[in-house]
C-alpha positions in Angstrom: 13.5 -4.9 -14.2 13.1 -8.7 -13.9 10.3 -10.1 -12.0 12.7 -11.5 -9.2 15.0 -8.1 -9.4 11.2 -6.3 -8.7 10.2 -8.7 -5.7 13.6 -9.0 -4.0 14.6 -5.5 -4.3 11.6 -4.1 -2.9 11.6 -2.2 0.7 9.6 0.1 2.3 10.3 3.5 1.5 9.9 6.8 4.0 11.9 9.4 2.4 11.0 10.4 -1.1 12.6 13.3 -3.8 10.6 15.7 -5.6 10.4 13.7 -8.8 6.5 13.6 -9.8 5.5 10.0 -11.0 4.4 10.1 -14.4 0.5 9.4 -15.5 2.0 6.3 -17.8 3.5 4.7 -14.7 0.6 5.6 -12.4 -1.8 3.9 -14.8 0.1 0.7 -15.2 0.3 0.8 -11.5 -3.6 0.6 -11.5 -4.1 -1.6 -14.2 -1.3 -4.0 -12.5 -3.9 -4.1 -9.4 -7.0 -4.0 -11.7 -5.5 -7.5 -13.1 -4.8 -9.0 -10.1 -6.9 -12.5 -9.3 -9.7 -12.5 -7.0 -12.3 -15.0 -5.6 -15.0 -16.1 -8.3 -13.4 -12.7 -10.3 -15.4 -10.3 -7.5 -13.0 -7.5 -7.7 -13.9 -6.2 -4.6 -10.8 -3.7 -4.7 -11.5 0.3 -5.0 -8.4 2.6 -5.1 -8.4 6.3 -3.6 -5.7 8.3 -5.5 -3.9 11.3 -4.2 -1.4 13.5 -5.9 -2.3 16.9 -4.8 0.1 18.1 -2.4 -2.3 20.0 -0.6 -4.6 16.9 -0.1 -1.9 14.6 0.7 -1.1 16.8 3.6 -4.7 17.1 5.3 -4.7 13.2 4.5 -1.6 12.9 6.7 -3.2 14.5 9.5 -6.8 12.8 9.3 -5.5 9.3 9.6 -6.3 9.4 13.3 -4.2 9.3 16.3 -2.5 6.1 15.4 -1.8 7.6 12.0 0.3 10.7 13.2 2.8 7.5 13.0 2.5 7.9 9.4 3.0 11.7 9.0 6.0 11.1 6.9 3.5 10.7 3.9 3.0 14.4 3.7 6.2 14.2 1.6 5.3 11.9 -1.0 4.4 12.7 -4.6 1.1 10.0 -4.5 -0.4 8.4 -1.7 -3.1 5.4 -3.0 -5.7 4.2 -0.1 -6.6 0.7 -0.8 -10.6 0.1 0.2 -12.3 -2.9 -0.2 -16.2 -3.3 -1.0 -17.7 -5.8 1.8 -20.7 -5.9 -1.0 -18.4 -8.1 -3.1 -17.3 -10.3 -0.6 -17.0 -14.3 -1.4 -17.1 -16.5 1.7 -15.7 -19.8 1.6 -15.3 -22.1 4.4 -15.9 -19.3 6.7 -13.0 -17.1 5.2 -14.1 -13.4 4.1 -11.9 -12.9 1.1 -12.6 -9.5 0.0 -9.6 -8.3 2.3 -7.7 -10.9 0.9 -8.3 -10.0 -2.8 -7.8 -6.4 -2.1 -4.5 -7.1 -0.3 -3.0 -8.9 -3.6 -4.5 -6.3 -5.8 -2.4 -3.9 -3.7 1.0 -6.0 -3.4 0.6 -6.2 -7.5 0.2 -2.6 -7.5 3.4 -1.7 -5.3 5.5 -4.9 -7.4 5.0 -2.6 -10.8 5.8 0.8 -9.1 8.9 -1.3 -8.1 9.4 -1.9 -11.4 9.8 1.5 -12.2 11.9 2.5 -9.4 8.7 4.1 -7.5 9.1 3.1 -3.7 6.3 2.4 -1.8 5.6 1.8 2.1 2.5 -0.7 3.3 0.7 1.4 5.8 -2.0 -0.2 8.2 -1.4 2.4 11.6 -4.5 4.2 10.7 -8.2 4.9 12.4 -10.2 3.2 9.9 -13.5 4.8 11.3 -12.1 8.4 11.7 -10.6 8.2 7.9 -13.3 6.3 6.5 -16.0 9.4 7.4 -13.3 12.1 6.3 -13.3 10.3 3.1 -17.2 10.0 3.5 -16.9 6.3 2.0 -19.9 3.8 1.2 -20.8 1.9 4.6 -20.0 -1.4 2.3 -16.1 0.2 1.8 -13.3 -1.2 4.3 -10.3 0.7 4.2 -7.2 -2.1 3.8 -4.1 -0.1 3.7 -2.3 2.9 2.1 0.4 3.4 0.7 2.7 6.7 -0.6 4.4 5.7 -3.8 7.6 8.1 -4.8 10.9 8.1 -6.1 13.4 6.8 -3.0 15.1 10.2 -2.0 19.0 9.7 -2.1 19.6 10.3 1.8 16.8 8.8 4.1 15.3 11.0 6.7 16.3 10.5 10.4 12.6 9.4 10.9 12.9 7.0 8.2 16.0 5.3 9.8 14.2 5.3 13.5 11.1 3.3 11.7 12.8 1.2 9.9 14.9 0.0 13.0 11.7 0.4 15.2 9.6 -1.9 12.8 12.7 -4.5 11.9 11.7 -4.3 8.2 15.0 -5.8 7.3 14.7 -9.1 9.7 13.1 -11.7 7.6 12.4 -15.6 8.9 14.5 -18.0 7.0 12.8 -20.0 4.6 13.0 -23.3 7.6 11.0 -21.8 9.7 8.4 -20.5 7.4 8.1 -23.6 5.1 7.3 -27.3 5.3 7.6 -29.8 2.6 5.5 -32.7 2.4 6.8 -36.0 0.9 
């Protein structure tokens, strides 16, 4: 898949087939994240990968109350939690970059997954406090996002269609509203 095709075809997937993701594809996804740019090459990202079905189900119910909206992740063959180590932060002009750097790396992981036909869904609806405690993460780590990964199901679930409608996932602003050219 060409880069343009990968980017233009990526969308949030909330219904997954039973097909497992090969270790080679997961390795490429993680390598794409590892190679992301970061402020002064600090590489603050840390990833927690779930592939065990029972552990994924447990994760789905331990995301905190707001995380119940993410209960669909229990059906994904893989879930990755993107964390940022604040100890690796670079602050420039009062801007912390460890969160930005981790977001860039996670997006690269999602694009690599998409290039293999593996869907994802960026999730922020979780209780960081509860999830961090459940995972027993170091104090300096922040949870930036999590995403299920898997091959899209042929038919989207009712839940998936409702959330897609609620989230307004297909509504994109035109370039004229987000770009300002300076001559």
